[in-house]
VEXVEX-547350 format. One record per residue: residue in one letter; x, y, z of N, C-alpha, C, O in turn. Coordinates in steps of 0.1 Angstrom, whole numbers, plus 5000, padded with zeros to 4 digits. Layout:
REM residues N
AXYZXYZXYZXYZ...
REM end
This chain:
REM residues 742
M602576740393601176710392600376790403600976830413A599176810401598376880411597776790421598076670422S596976860430596376780441595476670435594976690424L595176570443594276470438592876520436592376610442P592176460426590876510423589876460433590276380442T588676500432587676460442587476310441587576250431R587076260453586976110454585776060446584676120446P585975960438584875900430583775840438583975820450P582575810432581575750440581975610444582875550438P581275550454581675410458581575320447580775330438P582475220447582575120435581275040435580575020445P580974980423579774900421579974760428581074730431P578874690431579074560437579874470428579874480416I580674380435581474280428580874150430580374110441S580874070420580373930421581473830418582073850407I581773740427582773640424582073500424581273470433S582273420415581673290414582773190411583673210404V582673070418583572960416582772840413581672810418S583272770403582572650398582472550410583372540418P581472470411581272370422582372280423582672230435A583072240413584172140414585272180404584972230393F586472150409587672180401588472050400589472040407P587971950393588771830393590171840387590371910377G591071770394592371770390593171900392594271910387T592671990399593372120401594272100413593872070424P595572120412596472110423596372220433595972330429K596672200445596572300455597772390453598972350451R597572520454598672620452599672610463599272600475E600872610460601972610470602872730468602972780456V603572770478604572880477605772830470606472910463S606072700472607272650465607072650450605972650445P608172640442607972640427607072540422607072420427I606272570412605372480406605772460391606472550386S605372350386605772320372605072410362603872440364T605772460352605172540341605172460328605072520317R605272330329605272250317603872250311602872240318R603872260297602572270291602072130288602772030285S600672120288600071990284600171980269600472070262E599871850264599871830249598871920242599171970231D597671940249596672020242597172170241596972230230E597872210251598372350251599372360240599472460233V600272270239601372270229600672280215601172350206D599672190213599072190199598372320196598472370185E597772380206596972500204597872620201597672690192W598872640210599672760210600872760200601272860195D601372640198602472630189601972650174602772670165A600672640173600172670159600472810154600472840142Y600772900164601073040160602473050154602773150148D603272940154604572950148604372930133605372960125D603272890128603072870114602272990108601073000112P602873070100602173190095600973160087600173250085Q600873040081599773000073598572940081597572910076D598872930094597872860102596572940103596673070105A595472880103594172960104594073030117593473140118L594572970128594373030141595173160141594773260148L596373160134597073290134596373390126596373510131N595673350115594873450108593773510116593473630116E593173420124592173460133592673570143591973670146A593873540149594473630158594773770152594573870158A595173760139595473890132594273970130594474090128T593073910130591873990127590973970139589773950138S591573990151590773980163589674080164589774190157S588674050172587574140173587874270179587174370178R588974270187589474400192590574450184591474380180T590574580180591574640172592874640179592974650192D593974640172595274640178595674780183596374790193S595074880177595375020182594175060190592975030187P594375140201593275180210592375270203592775340194P591175280208590175380203590675520205591575540213R589975620199590375760201590075790216589275730223F590875890220590875920235589575950241589375920253P588676020235587376050242586675920246585775930255N586975810240586175680243586975600253587975530250F586575620266587375550277586675430282587175360291S585475400277584675290283585275160281585675110270S585475080293585974950292584874850289585174730287A583674900288582574810284582674760270581974670266N583474830262583574790248584474670246584474610235I585074620257586074520255585374380256584874350267P585274300245584674170246585674070252586874070249T585173990261585973890268585273760268583973760270P585873650267587273640264587473640249586473640241E588673630244589073640230590473580229591073550238T590973580216592273530214593273640219593373740212R593873630230594673730235595573670247595373560251M596473750252597173720264597073830274597173950270V596973790287596873890297598073870306598373760310V598773980308599973980317599774070329599374190327A600074020341599874100353601274130359602074040360L601474250362602774290369602474340383601774440385D603174280392603174330406604574380409605374310414Y604774510406606074570410606074610424605374710428G606874540433606774560447607974640452608974650445T607974680464609074750470610274660472611374700469T610074540476611074440479611174330469612274280465F609974280464609974180454608874210443607974280446S609074160431608174180420607774040414608573950415G606674040408606173920402605373940389604874050387I605373840381604673840368603773710368604173600371A602473730363601573620360600973650346600973760342Y600673540340600073560326599073450323599173340329L598273470314597173380310596973390295596773500290S596973270288596673270274595173230272594773130278V594473310265593073290263592873270248592973370240A592473150243592273120229590873150225589973140233S590673180212589373210208588373090209587173110211R588872970209588072860210587472840224586672750227Q588072920234587572910247586473020251586173040262K585873070240584973180243583773130251583173210259D583373010250582272960257582672890271581872840278Q583972890273584472830286584172920297584273040296D583872860309583672940321584973020325586072960326L584773150327585973220331586673180344587873200345D585873130353586373070365587372960362588472950369A586972870353587872760349589172820342590172760344L588972920334590172980328591173030339592373020337A590673080350591573130360592473020366593573060371D592072900364592972790369594172770360595172710364D594172830348595272820339596272930341597272940333I596173020351597073130353598473070356598572980365R599473120349600873080352601573200359601273320357V602473160368603273260375604773240370605273120371L605373340366606773330361607673300373607673370383Q608373190372609273150383610673130378611573110387G610973130365612373110361613173240360613373290349W613573290371614473410371615873370370616273260373P616773460366618173430365618773380378618673450388T619373260378619973190389619073150400619473090410H617773160398616873130409615473090404614973140394E614872990411613472950408612573010420612772960431S611673090417610873150427609673220421609673260409E608573240429607473310424607673460422606873530416K608673510429608973650428610473670427611273580430V610873790423612273830422612573960429611674050429P613673970436613974100443613874220434614374220423S613274330439613174450432614474530434614474640441E615574480430616874540432617674540419617474450410I618474650417619274660405620574730409620674800419S621674700401622974760404623574810391623374740380Y624174930391624874980380626374960381627175010373S626774880391628274850393628674750383627874670379P629974760379630474650370630574520377630774510389S630374410369630374280375631574200369631474150357P632574180376633674090371633273950368633773880359K632173900375631673770373630673760361630273650357G630373870356629373870344627973860349627173810341C627673900361626273890366625373990358625874090353R624073960358623174050351622874170359622274270353Q623174170371623074290380621674340382621374460383W620774240384619374270388618774150394619274040392G617774170403617074050409617973970418618774020426Y617973840415618873750423620273750418621173710425D620573790406621773780399622573910400622873970390I623073940412623874060414625174020420625273940430D626274080415627574040420627774080435627174180439D628574010442628774030456629274170459628874230468N630174220451630874350453630174460445630874530438S628874480447628174570440627374670449626974630460R627174790444626274880451624874850446624674860434V623974820455622574770450621574880454621474930465L620774920444619675010446618474930450618074840442K617874960461616674890466615574990470615875110472W614374940472613275020478612975150469612475250474T613275140456613075250447611675290445611275400443K610775190447609375210445608875320455608075400451L609375320467608975420477609375560473608775660477E610375570464610875700460609975760449610075880446L609075680444608075740434607075830441606475920434E606875820454605975900461606776030465607876020469E606076140465606576270470606376280485605376350489T607176210493606976210507607976300514607876330526R609076340507610076410514609776560514609276610504G610076620526609776770527610976850521611876790516R610776980522611777070516613177050523614177050517S613177030537614377010544615076890539616376890538A614376780537614976650532615576670518616576620515E614876750510615376770496616676850497617576820489L616676950505617877030506619076950512620176960507R618776860521619776780527620376680516621576660515T619476620508619876540497620776610487621776560483L620376740484621176820475622476840480623476840473A622576880493623876910499624776780499625976790496E624176670502624976540502625476510488626576470486T624676540478624976510465626176600460627076550454L626076730463627076820459628376790466629476800460W628376750479629576720486630176590480631376590478G629376490477629876370472630476390458631476320454M629876480450630376500436631776550436632476530427R632176630447633476680448634476570449635676580444L634076460454635076350458634976230448635676130450L634176240438633976130429635276100421635976200417D635475980418636575930410636175920396635575820392L636476020387636076020373637276010364637276060353S638275950370639575930362639375830351638375770349E640475830342640375730331640375590336639775500330D641075570347641075430353639675390357639175280355A638875480363637475450367636675430355635775340355V636875500344636175480331636475340326635575270321I637775310326638075180320637475070329637074960323R637475090342636874980351635374980349634674900355N634775080342633375090341632675120354631575080357D633375190363632975220376632475360378632875430388I631675410368631075540369629675530375628875450370P629375600386628075580393626975640385626575750387R626375560375625375610366624075650373623275730368H623875590385622575620392622475760396621375810399L623575830397623575970401622776060391622176160395A622776020379622076100368620676050366619976100357K620175960374618875900372617875940383618175940395E616675970378615575980387614975850391615275750384P614175840402613575710406612875640394612975520393E612075720386611375660375612275600365611975490359D613475660363614475600354614975470359615175370351I615275460372615775340378614675230377614975110374V613475260380612375160379612275110365612074990363K612375200355612275160341613375070338613174970331D614675100342615775010339615574870345615874770339Y614974870357614774740364613674660356613774540354L612574730352611474670345611874630331611274540325D612874690325613474640313613874490314613574410305N614474460325614874320327613674230329613674120325I612674280337611474200339610774170326610374060323A610774270317610074260304610774160295610174070289E612174160295612974070287612673920293612573830285Q612673910306612473780312610973730309610773610307T610073820309608673780305608573730291607873630288L609173800282609173760268609873620266609273540259E610973600273611573470272610673360278610673250272E609973390289609073290294607973260285607573140283I607373360279606273340269606673260257605973170253C607873290252608373220240608673080244608372990235T609173050255609472910259608272830263608172710259Q607372890271606272810276605072810268604272720269V604772920260603572930253603772910238602972850231G604772970232605072960218605973070213605873190218R606773040204607873140200607373260193607873370195R606173250186605673370179604373420185603773510179V604073380197602773430203602873580205601973660202A604073620211604173760215604173850203603873970204D604573800191604573880179603173890172602973980164N602273800175601073790168599773800176598673820170I599873780189598673780197598573910205599573950211P597373980205597274100214597574070228597073970234I598274160234598674140248598074260256598374380253D597374230266596874330276597574320289597874210293M597874430295598674430307597874500318597374610317V597874440330597274500342598374520352599174430355I598474640358599474680367598874700381597874770382T599474640391598874660405599674770412600774800408H598974830421599574940429598974940443597974890445P599675010452599175020466597875090467597575170458A597175070478595875140479595975290480595275360473K596975330488597175480489598375510480599575510485W598175550468599175570458598875700451597775710445S599675800451599375930446599275930431599675830424D598676030425598576040410599976040404600275990394K600976110411602276120406602975980406603575950396A602775900417603375770417602775680407603475600400L601375690405600775610395601275640381601475560373N601375770379601875820366603275770363603575730352S604175780373605575740371605575590369606375540361T604775510376604775370374604275340360604875250353Y603275400355602675380342603775410331603875330322R604375520333605375560322606575460322606975420311A606975410334608075320334607675180328608475120321V606475140331605975010326605875020311606274930304R605275120306605075140291606375140284606575090273A607375210290608675220284609375090284610175060275A609175000294609874870295609174770286609774700279F607874760287607074660279606674730266605474750263K607674760258607474840246607174750234607274630235A606774820223606374750211607574670205607374580197D608774720208609974650202609974500207610374410200L609574480220609574350225608174280223608174160219F607174350224605774300223605074380212604374480216P605174340200604574420189603074440190602474540186K602374350197600974350198600474400211599274390214I601274450220600874510232599974630230600274710222R598874640237597874740234597374810246597474930248N596674740255595974810266596674790279597174680283F596674900287597274900301596174940310595375030307S596074870322595074910332595674890346596674820347F595074960355595574950369594474880378593274890376V594974800388594174740398594874760411596074730412S594174800422594774820435595174680440594474580438E596274670447596774550453595774480462595574360461P595174550471594174480480592974420472592474320475E592574500461591374450453591774320446591074220445A592974320439593474210432593674090442593273980439C594174120453594374010463593073950468592973830470A592074040469590673990474590073890463589573790467H590273930451589673840440590173700440589473610439Y591473690442592073550443591873490456591473370456T592073560467592073500480590673440483590473330488L589573520479588273470482587873360473587173260478R588273360461587973250452588673120457587973020457E589873130462590473010467589872960480589772840483A589473060489588873020502587572950499587172860507L586773000489585472940487585672800481584972700485R586572780472586772650466587272540476587072420474E587972590486588572500496587672490509588072440519D586472550508585472550519586072610532585872550542R586772720530587372780542586472900546586972980554V585272920541584473030544583172990549582572880544N582573060558581173030563580373150564579773190574F580373220552579673350552578173340551577573240546R577473440556576073460555575873600549576773680549K574673620544574373750538574573860548574273850559N575173970543575574090550576774070559577174160566D577373950559578673940566579774020559579674040547C580774060566581774140561583174070563583273990573F584174110556585474060558586474160553586174250546I587674150558588774250555589874170549590374060554V590374220538591574160531592774250534592774370531V593774190540595074260544596174210535596674100536D596574300526597674270517598974330523599174450521A599774250530600974300537602174270529602574160527G602774370523603874350514605174410520605274430532G606174420511607474470516607474620519607974660529G606774700511606774840513605474890520605574970529T604374840516603074890521602174780526602374660522V601274810535600274730539598874790535598574900539D598174720527596874770521595774690526595774560526L594574750529593374680533592274720524592074840520A591374630522590074650515588974570523589274460527S587774630524586774560531585574540522585274620513Y584874420524583774380515582574330524582774280535K581374340518580174290524579574190514579574210502V579074070519578373970511576974020508576174030518V576674050496575374100492574373990490573274000494S574873880483573973760481574873640482576073650479L574273520485575073400486574273280482573173270485D574973200474574373070470575372960473576372940465L575172890484576172790488576172670479577272610477D575072640473575072520464575872550452576672460448Q575772660446576472700434577872760438578672790429K578072790450579372850455579572980448580573010442Q578473060448578573190442578073300452577173270460F578673410451578273520460578673660454579673670447K577873760457578173890452578673970464578273950476L579674060461580374140471580174280468580074330457E580174360479580074510477581274560486581374530498Q582074650480583174700487582674810497581774890494I583174800509582774890520583775000521584974970524G583375120519584375230520585375230509585175180498Y586575270512587675270503588875200509589075200521P589775150500590975080505591775180513591875300510I592475130523593375210531594675140532594775020529G595775210536597075150536598075250542597775370544D599275200544600375280549601675210545601775090542N602775290546604075240543604675180555605575230562C604175060559604574990571604874850568604674760577G605374820556605674680553606974630559607474690568A607474520553608674450559609874540558610874510565T609974640549611174720548611374800561612474830564C610274830568610474890581611274800591612074850599I611074670590611774580598613274580594614174580603D613574590581614974590577615674720582616774710585R614974830581615574950586615774950601616774990606A614874890609615074870623616174780626616974800636F616374680618617574590619618874670617619774650625E618874750607620074830605620374920617621574940621Q619274990622619475070634619974990646620875040654F619474870648619974780658621474750657622274760666I621874720645623274680642624174800644625274790650E623674920640624475040641624675070656625775110660Q623675060664623775080678624674990685625475020694K624574860681625474760688626874770684627774750693L627174800672628574800667629274930671630474920674G628675040671629275160674629675230660629675160650P630075360661630275430648631475380640631375370627E632575330646633675290638633375160630633675160618D632875060636632574940629631374960620631274890609W630475050623629275070614629775130601629275100591E630775230602631275290590631975180581631875190569K632675090587633274980580632174890573632374850562L631074870580629974780575629274850563629074780553I628974970564628175040553629175080541628675120531E630475080544631475110534631175240526631175250514T630975350534630675480528631875530520632975530525D631575570508632575640500631875750492630675780494A632675820484632175940477630975910469630075990468Q630975800462629875770453628575740460627475750454D628675710473627475690481626975810488625875830491Q627975900490627576030496626776110486626076210489A626976080473626276150462625176070456624976070444T624375990464623375900459622175980453621475920446G621976100457620876170452619576130458618476140453G619676070470618476030477618075880475617175840481H618775810466618475670464618975580476619875610483S618175470478618575380488619575280482619275200473I620775280488621875200483622375110494622475150505I622574980491623074890501624374830495624474780484K625474840503626774790499626974640502626174580510P627974580497628174430498628074380512627374280515K628874440522628874380535627574390542627074290549L626874500540625574520547624574420540623674370546R624674410527623774320519623974180524622974100525M625174140527625474000532624773980546624273880549L624874090554624274080567622774070566622174000574H622174150557620674140555620274000550619273950555G621173940542620773800537620773710549619973620549R621673720558621673630570620573660579620073570586F620073780579618973820588617573770582616673750590E617573750569616273720562615673590568614473580571G616473490570615973360575615373380589614373320592I616073460598615573480611614273560610613273530618K614173660602612973740601611773660596610673670601H611973570587610873490581610373380591609273350590Q611273330600610773220608610373270622609873190630F610573400625610273450638608773450641607973500633D608373390652606973380656606673450669605473440673G607673510675607373590687607473510700607273570711K607673380699607673300711608973320719610073330712D608873300732610073320740611073200738610673080737Q612273230736613373130735614473160744614873280746K615073060750616173080759617373140752618073220758L617673090740618873140733618473240722617273240717G619373330720619073430709619473370695619773260694F619373460686619773430672621073490668621173610666P622173420668623473480664623573490649623173410641I624173610645624373640631625873670630626473750637Q626573590621627973610618628173740611627573770601L629073830617629373950611630473940600631173840600P630474030590631474020580632874030586633074090596R633873980579635173970583635774120586635474210578G636474130597636974260600636074350608636474460612I634874310611633874380619633474300631633174190630G633474370643633174310655634174210660633874100665T635474250658636574160661636774150676637374060682T636374260683636574270698635274220705634174270703D635474110713634274060720633774160730634574230737D632474170731631774260740630474200744629474210737E630474130755629374050759628174140762626974100760E628374260767627274350770626574390757625374410758R627274410746626674440734626174320726625574330715G626474200731626074080724626974030713626573960704I628274080713629174050702630173950708630973980717M630273830702631173730707631573650695630773600686N632973630694633473540683633073590669632773510660G633073720667632673770654631273760650630873770638A630373730660628973720657628173810667628673840678I626973860663626173940671624873870674624273810665K624473870687623373800692622073890691622074000696I621073840686619773910685618773830694618573710691T618173890704617273830713615873840707615573910698V614973760714613573770710612973910712612273960704D613373970723612974110726613474210715612774300711D614674180711615274270700614374260687614074360681L614074130684613274110672611874170673611274230664K611274160685609974230687610074380685609074440680T611174440690611374580687611474610673610874710668M612174530665612274550651610974540644610674610634F610074440648608774420642607774520646606674530640K608074590657606974670664606274770655605074770654H606974850648606274950639605474890629604274930627S605974790622605174730611603974660616602874670611V604174580627602974500632601974590639600774580636D602474690647601474770654600674860644599474880645K601374910634600674990624599674910616598574960612T600074790613599074700606597874670614596774680609L598074650627596874630636596074760637594874750639V596674870637595975000637595075010625593875050625L595674980613594874980600593674880601592574920597I593874760606592874670608591774720617590574700614S592174780628591174830637590374950631589174960634Q591075030623590275140616589275080607588075130607A589674980599588674920590587574850597586374860593A587874780608586874710616585874810623584674790623T586474920627585575020634584575080624583375100627H585075100612584175160601582975060598581875090597I583374930598582374830595581374810607580174800605Q581974790619581174760630580374880636579174860640V580975000636580375110643579575190632578475230635I580175230621579575310611578475230603577375280602Q578875120598577975040590577074950598576074900593K577474920610576774830619576574690613575474640613L577674640608577674510602578674420610579474460618K578574290607579374190614580574150605580474120593I581774150611582974100605583173950607583273910619R583173880597583373730598584773690598585173600605K585573750589586973700587587873810583587473920577I589173790585590273870580591173780572591673670577F591373810559592273740551593673810550593773920546L594673730554595973790554596773740542596873620540S597373830535598073790523599373880521599573970529G600073850510601273930507602573870513602473780521G603673920509604973860514605173880529605573780535F604874000534604874020548603773940556603973900567G602773910548601673830554602073690557601373620565R603173640551603673510555604473500568604773400573S604673620574605373620587604573550598603473590600P605173450604604473390616604073480627603073470633Y604973580629604773670640603573760637602673790646L603573820625602373900621601073820622600073870627Y601173700617599973620617599473590631598273600634E600373560640599973540654599373660661598473650668R599973780658599473900664598073940658597273980666V597873920645596573950639595573850644594473890647K595973730646595073630651594673660665593473640669A595573700673595273740687594373860688593473870696W594573950678593674070678592274020674591274070680G592173940664590873890660590073810670588873820671M590773740679590173670690589373760699588373720705T589873880701589173970710587774020705586974070712S587574000692586274040686585673920679584673940671S586073800682585473680675585573680660584673650653I586773730655586973740641588073640637589173640643Q587773550628588673450623589773510614589373610607V590973460614591973500605592373390596592673280601D592473420583592773310573593973360565594073470562R594873260563595973290554596173170544596473060548G596073210531596073100521597573060518598473120523D597672950510598972900507599672980496600872980494D598873060489599473140478599573290481599473370472C599773320493599673460497600773550490600573670489W601873490486602873560479602573600465602973710460S601873520458601473550444599973580442599473590431A599273600453597873630453597573760445596473760438V598373860446598173980439598173970424597274010417T599273900419599273890404598273790399597673820388R597973680406596873590402595573670402594773650393G595273740413594073820414593873920403592773950398A594973990399594974090389594474030375593774090368I594973900373594573840360593073810361592373830351I592573760372591173730374590273860372589273860365K590773970378590074090376590074140361589074180356S591174120354591274160340590374070331590074110320L589973950336589073860328587673910330586773870322G587373990340585974030343585273910348584073890345V585873830357585173720363584073770372584273800384H582873780367581673830374581973960381581473990392T582674050375582974180380583274270369583474230357S583374400372583574500361585074490357585974460365L585374520344586674520339587474640344586874750345P588774630347589474750350589574850338589674800327P589374980340589375070329590775080322591775070329I590775100309591975120302592575250304591875360303I593875260306594575380308595175420295595775340288R594975550291595475600278596675690281596775760291P597675690271598775780273598375920267597775930257C598776020274598576160269599276180256600476150255P598576230246599276230233600176350230600976350221R600076450239600976570237601476630250600976590261H602476710249602976790261602176920261601776980251Y601876960274601077090276601877180285602277130296G602077300281602777400290602477540286601677570277I603277630292603077770289604477840287605477790292K604477950280605678030279605878100292604978170297V607078090297607378160310608778230309609478220299R609078290320610478340322610978270334610278260344T612178230334612778160346614078240350614678310342Q614478220362615578290367616878250359617078140356Y617578350355618678330346619778250353620178280364A620278150346621378070350622278020339621777950330P623478060338624378020326624377870324624477820313Y624377790335624577650334623277590328623277470324N622177660327620977610320620977640305619877630299S622077690300622177720286621277830282620777840270H620977920291620178040288621078140280622278160282R620478190269621178280260621278420266620178470271P622378490264622378630269621378720263620878820269S620978690250619978770243618578760249617678840247E618378650258617078630264616978690278615978680284V618078760282618078800296617278930297617379020289D616478940308615679060312615879080327615878990334V615979210331616179240345614979320349614579420343D614279270360613079340364613379450373614579480376V612379520378612579640386613179610399613679700406E613079480404613679450416615179400415615779350424G615679400402617079370400617279220397618379180397V616179140395616379000393616478970379615779030370K617478890375617778850361616878730357616678630365W616178750346615278650341615678610327616078690319A615478480324615678430310614278420304613378340309T613978500294612678500288612578390277613578320274D611378380271611178290259611378140263611678060255Q611178110276611277970280609877900280608877970280I609877770280608677700281608677610293609677540296R607677610301607577510312606377420309605277450307W606777290309605777180306605277130319605977090328F603877120320603277070332602676930330602676850340I602276900319601676760316602476710304602576780294N602976590304603876540294603276430286602376360290K603776430273603376320264603676180271604776160275G602676090271602875960277602375950291602375840297D601976070297601476060311600175980311599475970300A599775920322598575840323597375920324597276010332L596375890315595075950315594075850320593875750314F593475880332592575780338591175820334590775930335P590375720331588975740326588175810337588175770349G587475920333586675990343587376060354586776100363K588676070353589476140363590376240357591376200351P590076370357590876470350592276480356592476470368M593176490347594576530351594676680352594376750342V595076720363595076870366596476910371597076850379S596977020365598177080369597977230371597377290362T598577290381598377430384599777500386600677430389Y599777620383600977700384600677840388599877910382D601277890399601078020404602078120399603278080399C601678230394602578330388602078470391600978480396H602878570387602478710389602978790378603878760371W602278910377602679010368602979140376602379160387S603779230372604079360378603879470368604079450356M603379580374603279700365603279830374602979820386R603679940368603680060376602280100381601380090374A602280150393600980190399600380300391599080310390A601180390385600680500377599980460365599080530360H600280340360599580290348598380210350597580170341F598080180363596880100366595780200370595880280378P594580180364593480270367592980250381593080150387A592580370387591980370400590680290401590080280390Q590280240412589080170414588080250421588380330430N586780240417585680320423584980250434583980290439G585580130439584980060450583979960446583479880454T583579960433582679860428583279760419582679680412G584679770418585379680409585479740395586179680386R584879860393585079920380586180020380586380100390A586980020370588180110369587780250365586980260355L588280350372588080490368589280540361590380500364A589080640352590280690345591080770354590580830364Q592380780351593280860360593081010357593281090366N592581050345592381190342590881210342590181170333P590281280352588881300353588281370340587181340337G589081450333588581520321588281420310587581460301S588781300311588581210299587381120302587081030293V586781130313585581040316584481080307584081200306S583880980301582781000292581481000299581380940310Q580481070294579181080300578081020291578181030279R577080950297575880910290574680930298574780920311F573480950292572280960300571380840297571180800286D570780790308569880680306568480730302568280850301K567480640301566180680296565380760306564480840302R565880760319565180840329565780980330565281060338G566781000321567381140321568481160331569081260331G568681060339569781070349571181050342571280980332G572181110348573481090343574180970349573880930361N574980900342575680780347577180790341577380790329I578080790351579480790346579980650343579880560351M580480640330580980510326582480530323582980620317P583280430328584680440326584980410311584280330305P586080460306586480430293587080290293587280230303P587280230281587980100280589280100287589980200287P589679990294590979990301592080010291592079960280P593180080295594280110286594979980283594879880291P595779970272596479850269597379800279597679680280E597879890288598879850298598379750308599179680314V597079740310596479650320596279510315595679430322F596579480303596379350297597779270297598779330294R597679150302598879060301598478930294597278890294E599478870288599178750280599778620286600878630292V599078510285599678380288599578300275598578290269V600778260271600878180258600978030262601877980268F599877960257599777820260600277740248599977770236V600977630250601577550240601277400242601377350253A600877340231600677190230601577130220601377170208S602477050224603477000214603376840214603276780224S603376790202603376650200604776590198604976470195A605876670199607176620198607576530209607076540220D608376420206608776330216609676400227609476380239E610576490222611376570231610876720229611276780219P610076770238609576900236610577010237611576990245P610477120230611477230231611477300244610377300251T612577350248612677430261612477580259612277650268R612677620246612577760242611377780233611077690224F610677890235609477910226609777930212609077890203A610977980209611378010195611577880188611477870175A611777760195611977630189610677560186610677450181V609477620190608277550188607977540173608077640165N607477420169607077400155605677460153604677390156K605577580148604277640147603377570137602077580138G603877500127603077430118602477300123601377260119R603177240133602777110139602077130152601077060155D602577220160602177230174601077340175600877420166T600377340186599277440188599777550198600277520209V599577670194599877790203598677870204597977910195V598277900217597077980220597478090229598178060239T597078210226597378330234596178370242595078400236L596278370255595078410264595378550270596478570276K594478640267594678780272593878800285592678770286C594578860295593978870308593979020312594979090310N592779070317592579200321592979210336592279160344L593979290339594379300353593379370362593379350374T592479450356591479520364590479420370589779460379K590379300365589479210370589979120381589379030386I591279140384591879060395591479120408591579240410P590979040418590479090430591579160438592779130437D591279260446592279330454592979240463594179260466T592379130468593079040477594278970470595178910476N594278970457595278900449596279010443596878980433R596279120449597179230444597979280456597379300467S599279300454600079360464600879470458600879490446E601579550466602279660461603679670467603879620479F604579720460605979740465606479870459605979920448T607479920465608080050460609580030456610379970464N609980070445611380070440611880210442611280310437K612980220449613480360452613780440439613780570440D614080370428614380450416613180460407612980570400A612280360407611180360397609880400403608880420396G609780400416608480430423607680320427608180210429K606380340427605380240432604980140421604680180410F604880010425604479910416603379820422603279810434Y602579760414601679650418602079520413602679510402K601779410421601979280417600579210417599779230426F600279140406598979070404599278920403599978870395W598578850412598778710413597678630406596478650409V598078540398597078450391597478310391598678280395K596578220387596878080387596578020373595478050368V597477950368597277880355596877740358597477670365E595677700352595177560355595077490341594477540332I595677370340595577290328594777160332595277090341H593677140325592877020328592876930315592576980304V593176810317593176710306592276600309592476530319T591276580300590376460301590176410287591176360281E589076420281588876390267589376510258589476490246K589576620264590076740258591076810267591176760279C591676910263592576990271591977130273591777200263E591877170285591377310288592377380296592877330306V592677510293593577590301592777710306592077770298K592977740318592277860324593177940332594177890338I592978070332593778170340592778220350591778280347T592978200363592078240374592778320384594078320385S591978400391592578480402591478490413590378550410G591678440424590678450435589378390431588278430435G589378280423588178210419587578270406586678200400K588078380402587478440389588278390377589478380378V587578360367588178310354588478440346587578510341L589778460343590178580335590278540321589978630312A590578420317590678380303590678230303591178170312S590178170292590278020291590277990276589878070267A590677860273590677810260590677660260591177600270E590177600249590177450248590977420235590877490225V591777310236592477260224592177110223591877040233P592277050211591976910210593076830217594176870220L592676700221593576620229594576550220595776550223G594076480210594876390202595576460190595076560185E596776410186597476460175596676460162596776550154S595776360161595076340148594076450146593476470135D593776520157592776630156593376770153592676870151I594776770152595476890150595676920135596176830128S595177030131595477060117596777130115597177210124A597477100105598877150103598777300100599777370098
REM end
């Protein structure tokens, strides 16, 4: 993917309203809550089990079509709300993930949307565990116990892939990529691929998977569990007959590539095979979703004392990222408990969540144990040396992390005379070493040790809060009334105490709700309802693959055919007739935000074939005798160059394919179904600054001409060939398959 597009204009004002009274509404708790349906709910939603029921017929002819509108129409203003539908919110997190859902019946069209928000359910019935969230972990190891190998239900002796969400971002540099490649190649030499390993089903399948593939595999399980929950709690045939809209949350600072990978993985997991009526997908940033729910709950519980123009900061501290969003109160009605909000600036965030504490804990253990015991703990073997950059945790270290979790969650930073002992796995730390804090097979962690482990995450969070506060107080010259702390890491007593201490220095109150762990999914549902705010825009899948015909360096292992080999003047072997795809079918198309991909390439030609330049950018003929003459009206002579010779033209062949698996060779393109456009470029129009020269001892002097291929996808697809800002050639093709003539 290309660089991020220009920043959009500031978001419109947001208005949140809460009904004056919510009789009979229980206070949200972090502990499991009942998902038992009332008799009214059973009567209403079980009606969908009867195909003759009138309500089912109404659902089948909903005011919103089951198929999305054509791609040029991106407006979410067309979506009528509420209606007979179901909204599902997914919070795929670095360490934990959650699902919330809401059933909206057509008979509720006149019901206040704020009251509907009270009916939001959070999925809590995960395999082997009741909780509002499930670990974002998966294992491809065989399970003798028959475990499902994801979430809470992973066998003890398994290699567990964790923190995969962070790998969706392109944060690794070239040196890190080369190091990962070297580790992978070295580990591949030592892999056990014997028949016994195959029979044991102990082949490391993760080696062949990209992070997006692993996320998709994990979300496959989330989707299956979501379907089971809906069938059990709402109705057996609801998922088959009721339109389902899905809202996906994401960190504040999330690249286009990461958003696209998340979108592709979610669409592949929540597929029509499971949810025949699934239709619209949309994105909401985690701090924005968190703000919608947190503020609503704070207002209904009278935990706010805002005045007009007061500001507040929402801090969504999760496992992988900490995201912040700032808001200003535009108007306020205390009697009606309604107020309008305006977002201040843009959300900010960083990868400083609780996973940094876990990494610091591992570094602490490694330092205390020494290299020999550390190797025993992490159980390094060939299959882990070839991880391909994935984060893998082995059984013994996973056991140690589990014992550390309780300490991490209860730590409040206060001095204690005694440390926190953690029992080490058997066979590790057998020799007592009081200086290292190892006694009787346990390792002691002091308060200072824990503060060191928390330091990066807490300090970076405070830096983010300070940046947001500075923007509000200094740039906007407004008053900050409150900081709302939420998210899984937001439940940390130590983080809460540190943020509260920071707030006291500026007379800013810090608030932490009871539902901070599920605030993001609940808030995403509220946002998707359009509760006095704009609806999130619908994301469309790109209908075709877009790429160009290229030549790539010849490699036999890439199945390049000998007949396609070409050797250039510099002696480099190239495989011709190849296609490079830059934008793929199913990629996320964001409303009003073009998807852009660029590719730098060059052409070479003999200097003798290139016309000389007259200093004005006009080409002169190599043979002066061939120069034509013409006279203008004033009788003066004017030398005009002849048309450029054919040798100075080069072609770029652009291809748009609707195939699910696009061809890798141009000869395999279906010319009757796919679109092929040839763009002709005149090398004489390329600026001198984008031209270089080299000399071949056998063939003489050559020029290289550098150009850039740009592919823009919005409501249409445009391809441009540019050089130094000059457009050499361009073409437009329709976006959707339905617009393509055979």
